[in-house]
N, C-alpha and C positions, 0 to 999 in steps of 0.2 A: 637725486639723492633724493629721498622722502626726507622731511621735516618732521623733527618728535616735537613733543611737549618739552622736553630741555632746552632745546633751540630758542624758545620766545616765550617762558615762562617766568615769573618774577622771582627769583632765589630767596628772597626776604621777605618771606607774607608778612600781613599785618597781622596783627590776635589783637584780643580782647579779654579776660579775664570774663567769666559767665556771672560772676557776680557784678560785676560793674552796672553801673546804673545805663538808662540810656539814651539819658542826655549826658553821659561820661562817652556813650558810642558816638554820639552824635558829634560828639567835639573833636572825637580821634579822628571821624572820617574828615573832616574839614581842616586840622593837621596835618594830614596824610596824602589828602587830595584821594585816599579809594573811596571805593561807593560797596565794596564789599568788605566784609573783615571775616576773620575765623575764629569762632569763638573757643575757647578753651576752658575745660572743668578740669580742674586737678590735673593741669599739662595734657591731656588726651582730648581730641579735638569732638567737640560736642556739636557744630554745626556750623552754621553762617550766617551773619546778617546783615542785610542789604538796606541801601538808602531808602529807597522804595520801603520795606517795612517799617522802618524807625519813623517816618514820615506819617504811613497811615497809621498806626499804634498813636504818635507822638499827639493827634488831629482826632482821635476816639473821644468820644465824651466821657467823661469819667477817668480818663486813662492819668495818670502819674509820674512822668518818664524822667521824675527827679530821686523817684521811689521804687523805682520797678529794674530788677535788676534784668538785665538785657537777656541772659539765661532762658525766661520768662517767655521769649518772642522769639528766639531763634529758631532757624531753619534747619532742625535734625533730619530730614531725609534730604541726605546729601550724597551727591557720587564723587568720587576722588577718579580723578587721572594718575597714572604712572608716569613717570618722566620719557620713559618709552614707547607713551599715545603715540601714535600719530596725529598731526595737527589735525586732518581731515575727520578722523574719531573726534577727537575732542571737539571740533565742531558740530558734530552729528549731534553726540551727547547734549551739547548743550543746548542745540536747537531743539533736541527730543524731550529735553526735560526742563527746558521754560530758565536754566541756571545762566546767566552771565559768566560767572566765575566757579572754577573748580579749583579745590585744593589738593595739590600734587604731592604724593605720599612716594616714600620708596622705603617701607620701616617707619619714618616717622616722618613730621611734615617736610615736605623740603622746599616748597613754593607753592606758588597758586597760578593757574591763566587765566586770562577773561574773552572773554569776544574782540577784545580793541587790541590786547596781545594780538592774537591770531593776523587782524587785518593787518600789523605793523610789520608782521613778515612775508604777507602775499606778494609776489612780485610787481615791479611794478609795471605796469600795462600804458602804454602811451594812448591816449583819449585817440581818438578818430576827429580827424577833423570837420567841425561842420560847416555844413553848407549853407549859404545865405535862404533862406526860403522864403525873404520877404516878400511880398509883391511890387 
């Protein structure tokens, strides 16, 4: 059986409104344990924001995270996966585009899939026994 995105995705994606401040976004990431959120603008996907971008902008000179809407620093260059996309294709997309999380759409937003989600469904391989090479 070829595993698909639907087998590994989180079916309740964590979203945030584009008008929320960067500080509110950071708090939501902490509360949910998610390092990537889907940014919505008028109930449509505007893009994604990840922890790396939040930290980068938060510590940039003159940046005001308490006053800046997250929509201003959102990555709008997003690539979507579909529930029937193979996990291999999803991983290839993530590697080639340097995205750690992909929104999953089937008409509407139905989930997210991250590299961590992909790793959790990989078959468990028993490690080789290490030989003692100590002199």
